[in-house]
N, C-alpha and C positions, 0 to 999 in steps of 0.2 A: 383571049387565048390563054390557056393554062398549061403548066408543066407539073408532073408528079414527082415527088421525092419520097423517100422511105417514110418520113414522118410528116413533112410539111409540103403543102401544095401552094404555089404562088401564081397569081394572075396579073396579067398586064392590062390595066384599065386606062382608057383615055377619058379625061374629065375636063369639061369646058368650064373655065373659071372666069368667064366674062372678059374684062379688060386685059386680063393676063393671058388670054388665048387658051389654047388646049395644052393641058399638062398631063404627061404620062406618069401614072402611079403604079406601084407594085403592091399587091395585097397578099400577104402570107397567111395561110390558113393551116393551123395545126390539127391534124386528124385525131390526135389523142386527147389533148386538153381543150379542144374546140375554141381556141383563141385566134383572133385576127390581129395582124400587124401591118400597118400601111407605111410605105416609105417611097421616096422619089426615085424615079428610074435612074437618074444620073448618079445616084449614090449606090453604085453596084457593089462596092466593097462592104458597105453596111449590110446589104442584102445577104452577101455570102457569110458574114460573121453572125448575123442573126439566125440564119438557117442552121449553121453549125452549132450554135449555142442551144438551140431547141433540141437538136438531135442528141447532143451530149447530155443534156438534162434528163431526157427520157431514158437513155441507155443506163444512166446511173441509178435511177429510181425505179426502173421497171422491176417487177416481181418475177422471181424465178418460177418456172413451171414445176408444179409438184409431180413427182414421179407416179406413174400409174401403179395403183395398188394391185399386186398380183400375188394373192396368198398361195403358198405352197402346202400349208397344212390342211388336212381334211376336216379339221375341227370347224373352220370358217364356213363350211357348208351347212352347219347346223344353226348358224346365226343370221339374223337380218342385218345387213350392212347399210350404212348411209353416210353421206358426206356432210361434215359440219360446215360452219361458216368459213373455215379456212381451206375447205376442200379435202380434208383429211378423212380417210375411211375410219369409221367407228362402228361399234356394236350397239344396237339399240337396247339389248338385254342388260348390258353393263352400265348403261347411262344412268339408271336410277340409283345404282349403288356407288357411283363415282362421286367423290367429294374432294375438296381441295386438300393438298398436302399428301405427302408420301406415307404409305402404311407399310407395316412389316408383318410377317407371319410369325405367330407365336402359339404355343400350346395353351389350351384353355385351362383355367384354374380348376383343379380337381379331376381333370380327365386328360391324361397325357397322350391319348390317342386321337384327339380332335384338334385341328388347327383352326385358327381364326385370325382375322386382320386386327392389328394393334397399331395404335398411334398415340403418342404421348399427349396427355391432356392434363393441364395444371389443376383444373377443378376436380377431375376424377382422382387425381393423386391426393388432393386434400381429403376427399372422402375416404380413400383407402387408408390414409394415415389416421384419421379419426376412428375408423373401424379397428385398426391395430391397437390404439390406446384403450378402446373399450373391451375388446375380446381378450387381450392379454393383460388387462387390468394394470396398465402402466400409468405412472403419474404424468401430468401435463408437461412437467419440466424435462421429460425424456427427450423431447424434440430439440432441446437446447444443449444436449450432451455433445461433447467433443467427438466421441466415438461414432454417434449416429450422424453427425454432420460430415465426418470424413467418409463414412460408408455411403452416404447419399451422393457425395461428390464423385465417387468412383462409379457407382451403379447407375446414376442418372444425374448428370451435372445440370440438366435443364430445369430440374425441379427446385423451386425456391422454398426452402424449409421454413414453415411459419414459426412464429414465436409461441410461447405457451398460452398467451392470451387468445391468439387467433385459433389455436388448437382447441381451447375451451369452447369457443364459439362454434367451431366445426363439429365438435362432439354434440353440443346441444342441438344443432341443426340436424345432425344425424338422428337424434332422438325424435325430433319433431317429424321428420320424414317417415321414419319407421312407424311412428304412432298413427300418422295419417293412413299408411298402408294397412295397418291392422284394423283401424276403424272402418275403412272401406271394405275390407275383407269380411268383417263381422256383419256389416250392414247387408252385404250381398248374400250372406248365408241364410238359408231358409229355415234352419233348425233353431232351437232355443238354446239359451245360455245356462250352463251350470257353473256355480261359483264355489270356491273354497277360500276360506279366510282364516288367518291366525294372527295372534298378537305376540309381541315380545317386548321385554323391558331390559334395557342395557344397564351396565354397572353405574352409569351416571343417572339412573332412574328416569331415563327418557323412554317414552312409549312409542312403539312402532307397530304398524299394521301392514300386512301383505294381502292383496286380493288377486286371486288367480281365476281365470275363466277356462272352461272346458266345453268343447262343442264338437260336433261332427259336421264337417263341411259338405258342400254339394257333391263332392266326389266320394263321400262316405269314408273320409279319413279323420281319425280322432286328432284334435288339435288342443294345444294348451298354450295360453298366453298370460303373462303377468300384466295385469291392468294397473296396479297401484302398489307402490311401496313408499310409505310416507309416515311422518311422525304425527301423533295426535295428542290431545290434551291428557287423556287418561284412558284406562281400559274399562270404564263404566259402561253399563249396558246401552244406554241411549247414545253415548259417544261412538260406540262401535257401529250402531245402526245408522247414525247420521253420516259417519265417514264412508260407509258402503254406499249409501244413497247418493252422496256427493260425487263419488267416483263414477257411479253408473250414469248420473246426469251428465258428467263431463264427457263420457264416451257415448252418450245418447243411446243407452241400452235400456230397453223396456221389457223385452221378452225373456225374463228370468224364469227358469224352470225350478231349480233347486239351489240350496245353499248348504254346503257341508261344513260343519263346525265341530269343535271339540265338545265333550260333554261337560259344559260348565253352565252354571245358572245365568251368568252374564250373557252368554250367547243365546240362551232361551229368550230372554227379554229382547235382545237385539233382533232376533228373527221375528218376534211378534210385532215389533216396530216396523220392520220392513214389509211384513204382510199387509199391514194397514196401508202402507204407501203404495204397494203394488195393486191392491184391490180397486184402486181408482181407475186402473186401466182395464179396458175390455179384453186385453190379451192374457190376463191372469187366469190360470186354469183352476177351477173349483175354489176360487178365493184363497189360493195358496194352501190348500188342505194338506198336501204332502211336500211342501217346500223344504221343510226342516229335515236334513239328513245328518244323523249323528255319526261321527267318525268311528268306524268299526275298529280301526287300529287302536284308537284311544280306549275304547271299551275293552278290547282284549288286553291292553296293558293293565287296566284296573282289575280284570279278572285274574290274570296270572300273578299280579302282585299279591293278591290275597292268598294264593297258593304258596308262593315263595316264602311268605312269612311263617309257614308251618315247618319249613326246613331252615329256619333262621340261623341255628347254631352252625351247621355244616357250611352254609353260605358265608357266614361271618368269618369262619376260620380261613376259608380259601381267599376271601376278599382281603383279610388282614395280611396273609402270607404274600399275595401278589403285590399288594401295596408296599410292603416292607422291602421286597426285592427290587421293585422299580424305583425306589427312592434314591438309589445311588448307582452311578455308572459302574463302579467296581463290583457291586453285588450282581448287577446284570451280567457283567463279564464272567464272574465266577459261575453263575447259574448256566450261562451258555456253554461254558467249558464242561460242566458236569453233564449237561444235556447231550453233548456229543458222545459221551461214554454210556450214559444210562438209556437215553432215547435217541439213538442216532438217526432214526427215520423221520423224526418230527422236525419241521423247520419253522413252525409258527412261533410267534412271539407272545409272551404273556400280555394280557390286556386288563387294564383296570375298568371297572364298570361304573355306571351312573345309577345309584340306587333307585331313582325314580323311573328308570327305563329298563324294563325287564329283559328286552332283547340284548342289551349290553351285558346284563348279568348272565344271560344264557351263554354269550360268547366267552365270558370270563371263565365260567364253569366248564364249558366244553373244551377249551384249550388247557385249563388247569388240570383236569382229570387225566389228560393224556401225558402229563409230566409227573405222574405219581412217583415213579422211580427216581426221577431227578430231585424231587423234593426230599425224598428219603436220603439220597446221597448228600444233598446240601445240608441236611440236619447233622449228618456225621462229620462233615468237613468244617462247618461254620457253627461255632458254639454260640455266637451272639444271636443266631436265628431262634434257637429254643429259648434262650434267656429273655429276649424281648417279647416273644409271643406269650410266654407264661406270665410276664409282668403285666400284660394287657388283659389277664384273666381268661386266656384261651389256651389251647394246646396245639401241638403239632398234628396236622391232619393224619388221622389213622386210616387203616384199610376200610373200616366200617364207614367212616366219613366219605371216603372216595366212592365206596359202593353206593351210598345214599345220593351222592352228587351224580353218578352215572345214571342211576335210576330216574332221577329228576330230569336230566338232560334228554334221556330217551323219551320220556313222557312229554316234554315241552317241544320237541323237535317239530311235530306237525303244526303247532301253533306258530313256531318261528317261520316255517316254510310258507304257510298261508299268509302270514303278515307281510312277507316279502312280495308275494304275488299280488295281494290286493293293494299294495302300496305303489304299484306301477301307474304311470301316467300316459304311456304311449300305446296302451291297448285297453280293451274294454274289461272292466272289473265288476260291473253291476250284475252281469248275467250269471256269475258263479258265486256270488256272495251268499245267497241263501243255502246253496249246497254246502259251502264251507261251514256255515253256522250250524247246520244240522249234523254235519260230521263231527264238530266239536261236542255237540250234545251227546252223541253216541260214545265218543271217546271218554267223556267225563263219567257217563253211566257205567262204562266198563271199568274205569279206574276206581270207582267207589267200592267195587267188590274186591279190589286188590288190597290186601292188608298193608302193603308197603307204601301205597299211594292214596289210601282212602281218606286220610286227614287232609291231604293237599287237594284232592279232587272234590271233596265235599265243600271245602271253603270256596273253591272256584265255582262250583255248581250254584251256590247261593247267589253269588254276584252275577253269574251268567243268566240265571232265570229272571233276575231283576230287569234285564234289558231285552232278552230274547225269549223269555218263557211264554209270553202271551202275544198272539198275533195282533190283537187289537192295539197293543202298545207299540208295535213295530211300524216302520214305514213300508207300506204295501208296494211302493214302486220297485223295491228289490224283488218282490214276488212277480211283478209284471215283467221285469227283465228276464227272470228265469223262464217264464212262459213264452216270451217273444224270441227266445233262442230256439231255432228250428230243430235242434237236436234234443230238446226237452219237451216243450209244450205242456199241456195239462197232464199228460200221462206221467211224466216224471214228478210233477207236483204231487200227484196222488200217492206215488211211491214214498216220497219224503214225508208226507202227512201221515200216512199209514204207519211208517216206522216210528214216528214221534208220538202220535196220539192214539193209534190203534184204529180198528175198523169203525168203531162207533163214532169217533170224532172227525172222521175224514170228510163226510158229506157236508157237515155244518161249516167246517173251516174252508172247504173248497168253494161252497156257495158264497161265503162272505168275501173271499178273494175275487171270485169271478164277477160278482155284482159290482164290486168296487172298480174292477178293470173296465167293465162296460160303462160305468159312470164317467170315468176319465175319457174313454174313447168317444162317448157321445159329446163331451165338451170339446174335443178336437173337431168333431163334425160341425159343431156350432160355430167354431172360429174359422176353420179352414175350408169348409165346404162352400162352393159358390152359391148353393141353394139354401144356405143356413138361415136360421131365424134372424140373425143379426143383419144379414143382407136384406131380408124383407123389411126389417125395421128401418134400415137406412133408406130404402126406397120409399117407404111410407112417409118418413120425415121430409125427404126431398119433395115429395108430392104435395105435402101440406104447405111447403114454402111457396109453391107455384100458385096456390090459392084457387085459381079458376078450375083446375082439374078436380078439386074437391067439391065444386058447386054442382048440385044435381042438374041444374039447367044446362050445363055444358057437357054432362057425361053422355057418352055414346055407348051403344051395345058392344060387348066384347066380340071381336071377329072370331070365326071358328078356329083359325090358326093360333090365336092367342090361347084358346082353351087347350089345344093340343100341346102347346109349349108348357103350360102349367102342369098338365098331366105328366109330361116327360120329366119335369123338374121333380115332381113327387117320386117318380120311379128312380131317379138318380140318388135321392136321399136314401131310399130303401136299399139300393145297391151299395151305398157307402156303409150302411149299418151292417150289411152282410159280409163286408170284408173281413172282419174279425172272425165271424163264424166260418167263413171259407178257409181262413188260415188255420184255425183250430181243427178242422175236419181233415185236412191234408195229412199225409203220413209224415212221420218223424224222419229227419235226415240221419244217415249213418254216422256213428261216432268215429271221428278220424282226427289225428293230430294235425293234418294238413288243412282241416276245415277252418275257414275264416268267416265268422258270422257277419262281418260288415260287407264282405264281398257278396255273400248270399243275398243280403237285403238290397244291395246295389243292383243286382241283376233282377230281383223280383219286385222292386219298388213300383214299376209300372202296373203290376197286377194289384197292388195294395196302395193306392195313392195316399189315402188318409192314414191308414195303419202304419205305413212306412214313416210318416212324419212323427207319429207317436213313438215308434221304435227308435228313431234317430235320437230323440230327446232322452229316452229312458237309458239307452246305452251310453250316453255321454256323462251319466252321473258318476262322479268320483266317490267311492265309498270311504275315502280317507282324506285327511287334510295334509298329507305328506308333501304335496306340491307346494303349498304355501310355507310349510315348515322348512323345506329344503332351501327355499330362497332366504328365509331368515337366518338359517344356519350358515349359508354361504356368505351373507353380508357380515355376520358375526366373525367368521374366520378371516375375512378380508380386513376388517377393522383391527383384529388382533395382530395381523401381520404388519399393519401400519403403526402399531403401538397405541392406538386410540383406546383399546380396552385392555 
């Protein structure tokens, strides 16, 4: 016989215990915890207490029922809901994004229109602090400053500011991480690498070298990366070559296309050393025939310097006058005061030049000639000015001197503008270099017939023809870049050659350039075509390793499908050769300021798979070493600010 309770059910059981007779027992069975308790019947008080304790225990520990999830928002209709282990309704779409800890909404860096989730992270904060030290060129002890410590305690008390030693480690780790990213980025790039290098000697007679890489990535964007800035034993020819080779081995770079260097004999020997090293690789194009690129900006500097020497007197007078005024703050103040009266519309400041850099001399003359009236007023007000300049064996700049300076500045302005354009590193410069060179040639020829500029132009023309007078002495990759510009092609090449050499010399020059271009293109087919000779050689080598397949006893007749495949492979090679012909036969694109040559090739690269690889490499060529020089100049300025130099 059993009786029910809310939680417990008890049964009365009669049990025969032998000599003790029949004993009545009560068995309590808990329906929740599935436990049994047996007590004697005559202990009814114990039965009541036991039952009440069981009920009290389960009432205390029972779980509350979760409320039924009844969404009122229509947004929940777009999500798939599910119940987690606690019976709570959740969204499956949000489950993958969910992580521990509470996040906050914050605007993304660099874009105040985008919101993102943000959560404080100690490691990320360390990386951000290392980035701050590098980008803003701050010393490592900056993190231990009282002001920064207080600022951090207000803006983010959770961040534990590291010491200077830890910051040094974080900065080095940042360098390692960025280097790995760049290394992977270069490896995944299908194009070749173009290099620029330059050397520098500090006042402590320490030698440094900078190596910069230029390439066009898979998205047809021109990239520039600094691979190396380090000290070396000397600037000897072999040392430069070995340093470049060591850096390339460290970065695991083999597919070098060109190296742009200054016009120095040491660089010529270094390039020859690197050519021999690269020729061991099957990826070297034509054994490095056109690997050496001479810096056009450096050559223009040599050309213009020879011309400026012919106006040395006028230049020296202006140089001395500018130098004398800028030697004293009081003189500068007086000159500025007189300029407000004599030349109120001019706000530029006088600049001293560096005699070995013609562009700085151009800036000095260009600004100085605008202050002609101010110099005259300064001569009237300041007696020491005339006295000092006459003691130096010179004279006050006369109107004829200023006229000479203006004439020279007007003549040199195209050289200055082109120098700025070809010194760029964020856009293609190789496709317009030949056009600029030929325009200089025309400009010099016209200036020779001008009596006021003939002596300057003649001196410049002699130096100019030394480097650009003979096509055979020039790097033909610059001509290829001109042709691969879809707004030029061969038609514009013929126009330039005809203007320079006349009708009789056009065909011979054109044939020489086009034959060389086909020679380079055929080498690209050899390397990149899946049906190239190198691929056949590799298959032959692998077959010889197998041994049995070369044994006539085991050779079987070629099946018909194999013959068809080989015929198709020959056809594909012919089609690859015809890519260049197809490109040259198509019409020239319209000349427009909005035209982007890299975007054009990005769109048309599927039509010219092999030719586009060649174009990608040719357009990546930097025609100047300004990229490496700018890094050296930046480091020099930084050391000067620290008092090292």
